[in-house]
N, C-alpha and C positions, 0 to 999 in steps of 0.2 A: 361647606356650603358658602354661598355668596355673603358678603359683608352687608347685613341688613338686620332690621328688627324681625324677630319671629312673629308670625301671624297666628293668633289664637281664636278659638271659638269657645262658647260656654253653653252648657245645657243645664237649665235651672238657674237659680240665683237672681231671679227678677225682683221687681218691686216688693218690699216687705221681707226679703231674705236677709238673714244675718251673714251667712257664710259666703254668699255670692260676691258681695262687695269686698270682703276680705281677700278673696282669691284675686279679684281684679286689681286691687291696690297692690297686693304682693307681687303679682306677675309683672306689673309695669314699673315697679319702684325703681329699678336700676337701669331703666332705659333699654332693656334687652328685648322687649316684646310689646305687642299691642293687640287688643281684641278687635276683630273685624266682623264678627258674626255671632249669632247665637239663637237658641230656642230657649227662652228664659222662663217659660211657664207652660203648664198643661192647658192653661186658659189662653187661647190665641190672642184675644184682645189685650190681656196683661202682658203677653210676650212682646207684642208690637209696641205697647206703651213703654215697656222697659227698654227696648232697643232705641226708642226715640229719646229717652232721657240720657242715653249713652252716646247720642249723636251718631248712631250707626246708619249706614245706607239701608233704607227700608227694604230693599230687595234682598238683603242678607240677614233679615230678622225673620225667623221661621216659626211655624205653628207647632212643630214637633221635631224630634231629633232625626227621624227617618227622612223627612223633607229636607232638613239641613244637610244630611249626608249626601243625598242624591244630587241636590243642586250645587253644593260645594265641590263635589267630585267632577262636575261638568265644567268648572271654571278653568281658565288658562293656568299653567303652572306658576306664573308669577303672581297669582292672586290666591292660590289655594292655602288653606291653613296648615300650619306645621304641628299644632297641638290642639287638644280640646280639654277643657276643664269640666268635669262631671260633678255637679253640686246638687244632686237630687236626693229624694228619699232612697233608702238602701235597696228597695225592691227593683229599682231600675238600673243599678250599677252594672250588673253583669252584662246584660244585653247591649247597653250603650257602649261599654268599653269594648266588647267583642266586635261590634260592627265597625267601629272606628279603627281599631287595631287591624282588622282584616282589610280595611280600605287604605292602610298605610299611614295612619295618623297617630302621632304620639299622644299618650293619655295621662292626665293628672286627675286622680279620682279621690273623692272623700272616703273616709272610713266609716264603718267597717266595709270591707271591699265587696262582699257579696252577701246573700241571704243564708248560705250554707257552706260548710266545708267542702262538700262535693263540687259546688259551683266554683269555689276558690281554686280548687285543683284544676278544674277545666280551664279557668281563666289563665292560670299559670302556663298551661300548655299553649294556649293561644298567644300569649305574650312571647314565649320562646320561639314559636313558629314565625311570628310576625317580624321579629328582629327590631321592633320599635321600643321606644322608651315608655315604661309604665311606672308611674310614681303614685304613692298613696300619701295623703296629707296627715300623717302623724306629726302634727305641727311642732310639738314640744321638742322634738329632736333638733329643731333649727335654732334653738336658743344658744347664744355663745357660751354661757356658763354650764349648760348641759354638756357641751362639747369638752369643756375643761374638766368636768367631772369624769367623763369617759376617759379622757387622757390620763388622769391621775389614777383611776382604777386600773386601766389597761397597762400602765407602766409599773404597777405593783406598789405604788406609794402608800396605799392603805394597808398593805400586807395581804394575807389571805382573807377573802371576804367570808364572813360568817352569817350575816343577816342583812336582809333587805326589806325595808318597810315603805310601802307606797300607799298614800291616801289621796282620794279624790272626792272631797265633799262639795256638793252644791245644794242650794236651798230653793231653787226656783219652782219646785213642785210642792213646797211645804204648805202653801196656802190652800191646797186641795185636800189636806189630811182630814178635814172635817166636812168634805163635800162642798167647800166654798170655791169660788172662781167659776170660770166658764166650763162648759161640758168637756168631757174627755175626748177632745177631737184632735189633739196634737198627734201628728203622724208617728212620732217617736214612741207613742204608747199604743200603737196599732200593730199587731203581729203581721198583718197583711202587708204593711208598708216598711216596718222596721226589721222584721224577722223574729226569731224566737226569743231574743233577749232585749231587755229594756236598757236600764242604766249600765249594765255590763257591756253591752254592745256600743253604747253611746260614749261612755267615759271610762269604763273598766278596761277596755282594750288599750286606751291611751296609757293607763297606769302600767299595765303589763309591758307595753312596748317601751315605755321610758326606762323601766328597770332593765330590760334586755338590751336596749341601745347603750346604756351606760356600762353595764357589767359584762355583757356578752353571755350571761347565764341563760340556760334553757330550763323551762319547767319540766320536772320529772313527773310529779304527781301533785294533786291538790285536793283540798277539802273545802267545799263551798256551802254557804248558807245564804239563801236569797229570800227576800220578803216583799210582799205586795202590801205596803202600808196604806196606799190611797184606795178608798172605796171605789170599786168598779174598774180599777186598773188591771188589765190582763197580762201585763209584763211587770217584772220586778222593778222596784224603784229604790232598792237598797240591797247591797251585797257585801258579805265579809268572807274572805278567802284565805285559808292557810296554804302556804306553798312550800313544797320541797323542790329546790333546784338541784340540777345535776352538780356533783362535786361536793355533796354534803353541806349545802348552804340552805338555811332556813329563811322563810319570808312570810309576809302577809300583804294582802292587797285589799283595800276597802274602797268601795265606790257607792256614793249615795246622792240622790237628788231631792231628798226630803230633810236634809240637815239644816234645820231652821237657822236663818241668819248668815249662812255661808254663801259666798259668791262663786269663786272658781278656784278653790283651794288646793289644787294639785301640789303635792310635795313628796319628796323622797328622802329617806335616810338610809345610808349604807354604812355598815359597821365592819371594819377589818381588824386584824390583829395589831396593826400599828396606829391607824387613825380612823376617825369617823367622818362622815360627810353629810351635809344637809343642803337641799335646794328647795325653794318655794316659788311656784309659778307666779304668785301675786307680788313677789319682790324679786324678779328674775335676774337682775343684774348683779346679784351677790351670791357667792358660794361659800358656805361656812365649813371649815375643816376643824375637827375637834381632836384633841390629844388625850391620851390616857391620864395625863397629869392634871387635866381639868381646865386647860386654857384653850382658847379657840382663835383661829385666824380667819379673817374674812377677805376673800378675793373679790375684787370688783371688776366688772366688765370693762374692757378697753385698756387694762393695765399691760404694759409691754412685757412683763415677766410671764404672761400666760402663754399657752402653747399656740402654735401657728394656726391650727384650725379655729381656735377661739378668736384670735385676732382677725382672721379672715372673715369671720361671721359677724364682726362688730363694725358698724358703719360710723359710729360717733365716738369721740373720746370719753373716758370714764367720767362719770358725773352727769352725763347726758342720757336720759332714759331711752331704752329701746324695748320693744315688747312683742306682742303676739303677731302683728302684721309683719314686722321685720323677720320674725322667726319663720313664718311661712314664706317670705320672700327668699330666704336662704335655701329653702327646698326648691323653689322655682329656679333660682340661679343654678343650682346643681343640675336640675333637669335640662335647662337651656344649654349648659356646658356639654351634657351628654348628647343632646340633639345636634349641636354644632359639630361635635367630634365624631358623631356616628358610632360612639362607643360608650358603654356604661362604666368602663374601667376607672376606678379611682373617684367616682362621683358619689357624694355623700347625701343620699336621699332614701326614704323608705321605698322598698320595692315590692313586687308582687309576692316575694317570699315572706315579707312582713305581713302582707295581707292574708296569706295562707295560715301563718302562725296565729294571727289574730282570730281567725275563724275557728281554728283548732282550740284556742283558749276558750272562746265563747261556748263551744259545744261541750268541752270537757267540764266547764263550770256548770252548765245546765245538767249534764249527766250526773255530776256529783250531788248537786242540790236535790235532784229527784230520787237519789239512791239512799237506802238505809246504810249501805256500806260506807259511803261518804268519800273515803280516800280513793281517788280515781287517777290512773295513769294518763298523762297527756296524750290526747289523740294525735294521730299523724296522718 
């Protein structure tokens, strides 16, 4: 394609959104793209106000995604968008992604990808038929030291992997445990908006995806225990999962949003026959490698001894912190590379296949939690 910035649109992510601004900062960070339009809220006035704060042309700020698609499609080719970022509640993901893919627009979508596994499989077929780029923002795969961890595991430096432990504790719902705080109006706690899973869909899928990205291991079967601690919550706010991975590897995944005092404590420990590994999202620029003899080595982001993927994902020398926005920016960079090349070959970003696996994980966990049998084979 011609040498220019890619043009993007956004659905959702208006005033008051957390993730919308993160997407916008990430996408434009490296000067590869710019946002030129959007439908930023289901409230037309809020959408227009959001577009105004972003200094967008008022004629390209829309009341909903259908209007956005129709009017953007009528523009000359040198004005049309190349990609759209979908940052809405889960219930809208499938149809929004579908219509833009069918219109020939590349898509970057928040996770979980859809409301059900059946929808996820349908979307995979749509992506394949469209020939367009579809990426899912499992953001933690974009961290440089996560890429270093993957390199070390895949190169066999840890030996045979025996156990994987992933924890994702948050405490942002803890103030509701005794019925305190505002009413239960958060969309992530509403099955009609979020789907059948609560914290497992919101953060548990991140934990599963992180383990799979680093190790390449696939879940064979699992045993899940889910709890609704918050009075009136219709979706689980805490989950503990035992995992058997293919290749006789054991694991556990915990996800909680009522862990009092915790912020965003995603961490992973991987134990091999030669070495152990530890990474913590709240201290992301460091990767700890542990030996059987009891000593540990800490790798720091930006060090020239690290693998090429890690170095490419680092923008600053070691000692200069990089974080969540930069990690998402690495996903956008990979997406833009694929768009410009017209090919997804060799591009490192979460794909529709990761979305299908994420939905299979959610539904397997829910099946296990509802069953007296408990151990359930991973759905496909």
